[in-house]
N, C-alpha and C positions, 0 to 999 in steps of 0.2 A: 723381302730384300730391302735394305736401306741404301740410299745413294747419297754420298757426300759430294757436292759440287764445290770445288775450291779454285780460287783464281785471284789474280792481282786486282786490287781495288774492289770494285763492286760487280765484277763480271759474273761471279757465281750467283749473286742475288738476281741480277738482270737476266741471267740465263734461265733461272727457275721461273721468273715472271714471264719470259717469252714462251717457255714450254707450256705454262698454264694458260696463256692467251690462246694457244692453238689446241692443246690437248685437254684442258680442264685441270682441275686441282690434282696436284701430285704431292700428297702429304708425306710420302717417303723420300722426298728429295730435300736435302738439308744444305743450304748454302753456307760456306765459310769464306769470309773475306780476308785477304792479306793486305794490310794497310801499310803505307809508306814508313811509318814509325816503328813497324814490327820487324823482327828477325825470324830466322828459322825456328828457334826454340819457342818463341811466342806462338807461332802458327801451329807447331806440334801440340802445344798445350791446349790451344783452342779446339783443335781437331779431336784431341783425346776427350775433352769435355763434352763434345757433341756425341762422340761414339761410346761413351762409358757404359751406357745401358744397352748397346747393340750387341748382337752376336757377331763376333769377328768373321766367321765363315759366311755370314749373310750380309756383309757390308762391302760395297764397291765404292771406290773414289774415282771421280772424273776431274782431272786437273786441266788447267787451261793451256799449259805450255810444257813440253818435255824438257826436263832438266832445270826448270825454273824453281824458285823457292817453294811454291805450292806443290809442285810435283815431288820435290825432294822431301818435303814434310810428309806427304802421303806415302811415298816409298819407304820412308823410315817406319811409319806405322805398319805398313804391310810386312816389312822384313822382321818386325818385332811381334807379328801375329795379332795386331789390333784390328786389321781389316784384311779382307781376302785378296783384293787385287786393285790395280790402279790403271786407268786409261788416261793417256795424255792426248791433248789436242781437242779439248772441249769445244763442241760446236752445237748449234741448234739441231742439225740433223742427227747427230749422235745422241744427244739428250732425248730427242723425240723417239728414236729407236729404243733407247733404254726404257723410257717411260711406257712405251707400248708393249715391250717384250718382257719386262722384269718379272711379271707374275707367271710367265710360261717357261722360262729357262733358268737354269742355275747360273751362278756368276761365271763359272768356267765356260758354259755353253754360250752365254751372252757375250763375253769378251771375245771369244773365238768368232762369233757371228759379226761383231762390230769390226774386228780386225780384217776378216775376209771381205767385208763389204765397204770398207772405209774409202776406197777409191770412187765409189758411186756417190759419195757425199760432196765431192768437189768437182766442179766443172769450170772450164775456161771457155768463154764465149767464142773466141776465134777458132778454137779446136772444134767445138760443137757445130759452129757454122760451116766449117769445111766438111765435117762428117755429113751434115745434112745436105750440102751441095753435091757431094759425091753420090749419095743415095738417090737424089733427084735426077742425076744424069743417066741413071739406068732405067 
């Protein structure tokens, strides 16, 4: 499986670096940056250049923001059959899950797994504190 990370400015590159700091080398992660001077078509061309030698059914894209230009470029590629699927909402926990599970699951299984577990990746201190206090009262 090949994983394209795409985001505004340098988020994709920074995300790959963060994953590698924790997980070790992830050679099948490919960051694509969306720079201020670029538009949707520019980003589509950059992503096509990265994916041209990849098997479409073996390529997953993780975009930083749903409905932003990086997501829209990735969605365009997916709808045209250049990549298998797109996950929006790139985060370190999601990227770590993908890095650790990508050799065990198909893209369909992995995207379903991420979707089913996405709420476990975000926590709010005030809510967690209240939950802990409630458990300690018993």
